[in-house]
C-alpha beads as a LAMMPS data file, in Angstrom:
LAMMPS data file: protein, C-alpha beads

219 atoms
218 bonds

1 atom types
1 bond types

-500.0 500.0 xlo xhi
-500.0 500.0 ylo yhi
-500.0 500.0 zlo zhi

Masses

1 110.0

Atoms # bond

1 1 1 296.454 -396.063 -417.112
2 1 1 293.713 -393.460 -417.421
3 1 1 294.710 -390.032 -416.960
4 1 1 292.086 -389.114 -414.797
5 1 1 293.450 -385.304 -413.356
6 1 1 293.157 -384.876 -417.423
7 1 1 290.546 -385.775 -418.480
8 1 1 289.405 -383.052 -414.772
9 1 1 291.197 -380.788 -416.452
10 1 1 290.032 -381.019 -419.888
11 1 1 286.519 -380.659 -418.646
12 1 1 286.909 -377.927 -416.365
13 1 1 288.848 -376.158 -418.654
14 1 1 285.994 -375.697 -421.850
15 1 1 282.922 -375.398 -418.977
16 1 1 283.461 -372.617 -416.403
17 1 1 281.045 -373.110 -413.814
18 1 1 282.947 -376.930 -413.680
19 1 1 285.195 -375.337 -412.037
20 1 1 286.296 -374.315 -409.475
21 1 1 283.742 -377.224 -409.097
22 1 1 285.672 -379.550 -410.350
23 1 1 289.016 -378.699 -408.398
24 1 1 287.330 -378.968 -405.327
25 1 1 285.809 -382.039 -405.653
26 1 1 288.700 -384.183 -407.322
27 1 1 290.239 -382.519 -403.849
28 1 1 287.667 -384.366 -401.953
29 1 1 288.427 -387.660 -403.502
30 1 1 292.083 -387.960 -401.992
31 1 1 289.425 -388.909 -398.991
32 1 1 287.449 -391.768 -399.625
33 1 1 285.595 -392.113 -396.368
34 1 1 284.868 -388.437 -396.228
35 1 1 282.045 -386.889 -395.967
36 1 1 282.783 -383.611 -398.924
37 1 1 283.330 -386.798 -401.332
38 1 1 280.621 -388.778 -400.579
39 1 1 278.741 -384.776 -401.213
40 1 1 280.271 -383.992 -404.061
41 1 1 280.163 -387.866 -405.410
42 1 1 276.059 -386.803 -405.654
43 1 1 276.206 -383.419 -406.479
44 1 1 277.332 -383.301 -409.921
45 1 1 274.489 -383.051 -412.172
46 1 1 273.642 -380.432 -410.417
47 1 1 276.456 -378.264 -409.868
48 1 1 277.337 -379.079 -413.509
49 1 1 274.147 -377.897 -414.468
50 1 1 272.825 -377.497 -418.143
51 1 1 276.256 -378.776 -418.872
52 1 1 275.614 -382.014 -416.979
53 1 1 274.351 -384.473 -420.004
54 1 1 276.409 -383.053 -422.508
55 1 1 278.245 -385.697 -424.301
56 1 1 281.988 -385.823 -423.246
57 1 1 283.605 -388.871 -425.619
58 1 1 287.177 -389.022 -424.722
59 1 1 289.564 -389.935 -427.246
60 1 1 293.526 -390.517 -427.132
61 1 1 294.712 -392.113 -424.103
62 1 1 291.332 -393.511 -422.820
63 1 1 290.512 -397.092 -423.248
64 1 1 287.730 -398.512 -425.990
65 1 1 285.170 -398.619 -422.620
66 1 1 284.224 -395.450 -423.514
67 1 1 280.719 -394.854 -425.472
68 1 1 279.262 -391.899 -427.351
69 1 1 276.289 -391.889 -424.504
70 1 1 278.818 -391.258 -421.331
71 1 1 277.882 -387.485 -420.228
72 1 1 279.591 -384.651 -418.563
73 1 1 278.712 -385.599 -416.076
74 1 1 279.495 -389.839 -415.873
75 1 1 283.219 -388.383 -416.814
76 1 1 283.296 -385.876 -413.863
77 1 1 282.168 -389.285 -411.778
78 1 1 284.371 -391.259 -413.195
79 1 1 287.288 -389.118 -412.285
80 1 1 286.465 -388.239 -408.948
81 1 1 286.156 -392.660 -408.186
82 1 1 289.370 -393.216 -410.079
83 1 1 291.213 -391.142 -407.164
84 1 1 289.137 -391.631 -404.534
85 1 1 290.018 -395.400 -404.953
86 1 1 293.680 -394.516 -404.668
87 1 1 292.972 -393.097 -401.229
88 1 1 292.213 -396.816 -399.677
89 1 1 293.957 -400.187 -399.970
90 1 1 292.825 -402.474 -402.933
91 1 1 291.486 -404.897 -400.585
92 1 1 289.038 -402.168 -399.433
93 1 1 288.512 -401.013 -403.408
94 1 1 285.396 -402.895 -403.866
95 1 1 284.146 -402.484 -401.372
96 1 1 283.765 -398.904 -401.901
97 1 1 282.191 -398.322 -405.196
98 1 1 279.454 -401.192 -404.146
99 1 1 278.495 -398.969 -401.518
100 1 1 279.413 -396.095 -402.916
101 1 1 277.017 -397.632 -405.832
102 1 1 274.379 -398.972 -402.816
103 1 1 274.003 -395.726 -401.093
104 1 1 273.582 -393.540 -404.987
105 1 1 270.891 -391.777 -406.375
106 1 1 269.710 -393.219 -410.036
107 1 1 271.565 -390.584 -411.524
108 1 1 275.163 -391.480 -409.256
109 1 1 274.319 -395.619 -409.973
110 1 1 274.404 -395.220 -413.834
111 1 1 277.523 -393.076 -413.650
112 1 1 279.233 -395.843 -411.852
113 1 1 277.895 -398.007 -414.061
114 1 1 278.339 -396.723 -416.985
115 1 1 282.102 -396.336 -416.413
116 1 1 283.087 -399.294 -414.559
117 1 1 285.165 -400.550 -416.980
118 1 1 287.315 -397.888 -417.170
119 1 1 288.223 -398.763 -413.347
120 1 1 292.034 -399.929 -412.221
121 1 1 291.321 -404.079 -412.659
122 1 1 287.569 -403.747 -413.632
123 1 1 286.195 -406.997 -413.494
124 1 1 287.312 -407.081 -409.293
125 1 1 283.820 -404.729 -409.213
126 1 1 282.015 -407.502 -410.873
127 1 1 280.138 -407.558 -408.182
128 1 1 278.558 -404.082 -408.899
129 1 1 277.791 -404.472 -412.502
130 1 1 275.823 -407.466 -411.099
131 1 1 274.114 -404.800 -408.590
132 1 1 273.204 -403.294 -411.796
133 1 1 271.338 -405.898 -413.072
134 1 1 268.963 -407.594 -410.083
135 1 1 267.359 -403.519 -409.683
136 1 1 264.352 -402.793 -410.375
137 1 1 264.690 -399.503 -411.847
138 1 1 265.127 -399.828 -415.655
139 1 1 267.141 -396.884 -416.276
140 1 1 269.720 -398.409 -414.520
141 1 1 269.871 -401.779 -415.642
142 1 1 269.968 -400.383 -418.823
143 1 1 273.119 -398.243 -418.088
144 1 1 275.084 -401.656 -417.450
145 1 1 273.629 -404.393 -419.768
146 1 1 273.084 -402.017 -422.799
147 1 1 275.971 -399.903 -424.968
148 1 1 278.392 -401.472 -422.358
149 1 1 281.473 -403.292 -422.791
150 1 1 281.516 -404.543 -419.084
151 1 1 279.520 -407.473 -419.102
152 1 1 280.653 -409.288 -421.987
153 1 1 284.453 -409.004 -420.821
154 1 1 283.965 -409.529 -417.441
155 1 1 280.192 -411.466 -416.278
156 1 1 280.182 -415.308 -415.785
157 1 1 278.197 -416.655 -418.587
158 1 1 275.717 -417.559 -416.675
159 1 1 275.595 -413.907 -415.486
160 1 1 275.517 -412.577 -418.968
161 1 1 273.297 -415.423 -419.732
162 1 1 270.565 -413.667 -416.883
163 1 1 270.881 -410.214 -417.437
164 1 1 269.995 -411.010 -421.736
165 1 1 266.727 -412.265 -420.548
166 1 1 266.453 -410.176 -418.233
167 1 1 266.569 -408.018 -421.006
168 1 1 264.199 -409.520 -423.331
169 1 1 261.814 -410.105 -419.680
170 1 1 261.402 -405.871 -419.713
171 1 1 261.991 -405.449 -423.266
172 1 1 265.023 -403.712 -423.460
173 1 1 266.747 -403.616 -427.033
174 1 1 269.232 -407.239 -427.514
175 1 1 271.051 -405.459 -429.866
176 1 1 271.942 -403.036 -427.372
177 1 1 274.235 -405.902 -425.609
178 1 1 277.505 -405.378 -426.721
179 1 1 279.248 -409.333 -427.288
180 1 1 276.185 -410.888 -427.726
181 1 1 277.221 -412.385 -431.046
182 1 1 280.413 -413.764 -429.379
183 1 1 278.518 -414.593 -426.223
184 1 1 275.885 -416.772 -427.660
185 1 1 276.662 -420.240 -426.099
186 1 1 274.277 -422.868 -426.307
187 1 1 272.833 -422.729 -422.612
188 1 1 271.992 -419.109 -424.013
189 1 1 269.678 -420.731 -426.578
190 1 1 268.203 -422.986 -424.221
191 1 1 267.052 -420.339 -422.216
192 1 1 265.799 -418.769 -424.138
193 1 1 263.702 -421.362 -426.203
194 1 1 262.397 -422.794 -423.046
195 1 1 260.971 -418.761 -422.596
196 1 1 259.206 -418.200 -425.317
197 1 1 257.478 -421.943 -424.831
198 1 1 256.838 -420.847 -421.565
199 1 1 254.788 -418.160 -423.357
200 1 1 253.323 -420.083 -425.810
201 1 1 251.728 -422.827 -423.639
202 1 1 250.343 -420.039 -421.254
203 1 1 249.093 -418.230 -424.376
204 1 1 250.482 -415.160 -424.274
205 1 1 252.729 -413.209 -427.133
206 1 1 256.341 -414.155 -427.356
207 1 1 258.869 -411.312 -427.363
208 1 1 260.437 -410.413 -430.793
209 1 1 264.017 -410.149 -429.565
210 1 1 263.786 -414.010 -428.618
211 1 1 263.647 -414.829 -432.362
212 1 1 266.581 -412.245 -432.808
213 1 1 268.258 -414.929 -430.273
214 1 1 267.413 -418.039 -431.211
215 1 1 268.369 -417.252 -435.018
216 1 1 272.229 -415.057 -434.524
217 1 1 270.915 -412.746 -436.426
218 1 1 272.341 -410.193 -434.245
219 1 1 274.699 -407.207 -435.040

Bonds

1 1 1 2
2 1 2 3
3 1 3 4
4 1 4 5
5 1 5 6
6 1 6 7
7 1 7 8
8 1 8 9
9 1 9 10
10 1 10 11
11 1 11 12
12 1 12 13
13 1 13 14
14 1 14 15
15 1 15 16
16 1 16 17
17 1 17 18
18 1 18 19
19 1 19 20
20 1 20 21
21 1 21 22
22 1 22 23
23 1 23 24
24 1 24 25
25 1 25 26
26 1 26 27
27 1 27 28
28 1 28 29
29 1 29 30
30 1 30 31
31 1 31 32
32 1 32 33
33 1 33 34
34 1 34 35
35 1 35 36
36 1 36 37
37 1 37 38
38 1 38 39
39 1 39 40
40 1 40 41
41 1 41 42
42 1 42 43
43 1 43 44
44 1 44 45
45 1 45 46
46 1 46 47
47 1 47 48
48 1 48 49
49 1 49 50
50 1 50 51
51 1 51 52
52 1 52 53
53 1 53 54
54 1 54 55
55 1 55 56
56 1 56 57
57 1 57 58
58 1 58 59
59 1 59 60
60 1 60 61
61 1 61 62
62 1 62 63
63 1 63 64
64 1 64 65
65 1 65 66
66 1 66 67
67 1 67 68
68 1 68 69
69 1 69 70
70 1 70 71
71 1 71 72
72 1 72 73
73 1 73 74
74 1 74 75
75 1 75 76
76 1 76 77
77 1 77 78
78 1 78 79
79 1 79 80
80 1 80 81
81 1 81 82
82 1 82 83
83 1 83 84
84 1 84 85
85 1 85 86
86 1 86 87
87 1 87 88
88 1 88 89
89 1 89 90
90 1 90 91
91 1 91 92
92 1 92 93
93 1 93 94
94 1 94 95
95 1 95 96
96 1 96 97
97 1 97 98
98 1 98 99
99 1 99 100
100 1 100 101
101 1 101 102
102 1 102 103
103 1 103 104
104 1 104 105
105 1 105 106
106 1 106 107
107 1 107 108
108 1 108 109
109 1 109 110
110 1 110 111
111 1 111 112
112 1 112 113
113 1 113 114
114 1 114 115
115 1 115 116
116 1 116 117
117 1 117 118
118 1 118 119
119 1 119 120
120 1 120 121
121 1 121 122
122 1 122 123
123 1 123 124
124 1 124 125
125 1 125 126
126 1 126 127
127 1 127 128
128 1 128 129
129 1 129 130
130 1 130 131
131 1 131 132
132 1 132 133
133 1 133 134
134 1 134 135
135 1 135 136
136 1 136 137
137 1 137 138
138 1 138 139
139 1 139 140
140 1 140 141
141 1 141 142
142 1 142 143
143 1 143 144
144 1 144 145
145 1 145 146
146 1 146 147
147 1 147 148
148 1 148 149
149 1 149 150
150 1 150 151
151 1 151 152
152 1 152 153
153 1 153 154
154 1 154 155
155 1 155 156
156 1 156 157
157 1 157 158
158 1 158 159
159 1 159 160
160 1 160 161
161 1 161 162
162 1 162 163
163 1 163 164
164 1 164 165
165 1 165 166
166 1 166 167
167 1 167 168
168 1 168 169
169 1 169 170
170 1 170 171
171 1 171 172
172 1 172 173
173 1 173 174
174 1 174 175
175 1 175 176
176 1 176 177
177 1 177 178
178 1 178 179
179 1 179 180
180 1 180 181
181 1 181 182
182 1 182 183
183 1 183 184
184 1 184 185
185 1 185 186
186 1 186 187
187 1 187 188
188 1 188 189
189 1 189 190
190 1 190 191
191 1 191 192
192 1 192 193
193 1 193 194
194 1 194 195
195 1 195 196
196 1 196 197
197 1 197 198
198 1 198 199
199 1 199 200
200 1 200 201
201 1 201 202
202 1 202 203
203 1 203 204
204 1 204 205
205 1 205 206
206 1 206 207
207 1 207 208
208 1 208 209
209 1 209 210
210 1 210 211
211 1 211 212
212 1 212 213
213 1 213 214
214 1 214 215
215 1 215 216
216 1 216 217
217 1 217 218
218 1 218 219
């Protein structure tokens, strides 16, 4: 279990300007349906000021889903969401996360997707992860597809393969997709080969990452 209260406390202690806000936000998150919670969640980056984008990787007691590029904003939002989930029935929790994602601006969506694997019984929130794959916003797509343990752990074969092909299509480096060497199956190879054939038939260049995928020489 992640000690979210401890995370908030530690971060607030190290960033004086965030201390009062973190305390108020954590209280507001006790009622996931409140306007106060939604406002606090949305305003994290603005309230943290210059500290908002600083890397803030946790170590002891936190699952190995964490990544060095997570920011203080990501961590605070994860803590608030973790707290908010406790205020609603388990069967309503996936809808809460999805609704928060759909209503959020790009920065909020990025934070939710990056830290999705931290949530309790994280597999339940796979639909929110898939929404991140369907977006037209590159930053949001990268938040779920790149340097993120969630897709490898919880996406179906079809969903994972579609994410990889979209990454190639929009020129997001597939080397940043976690677990690709382990989840590179015959169907993904076939999809990549078909895509390459379509490109060649149309007289269009084939992305270099196609060869990387077909050869199996991923990190």
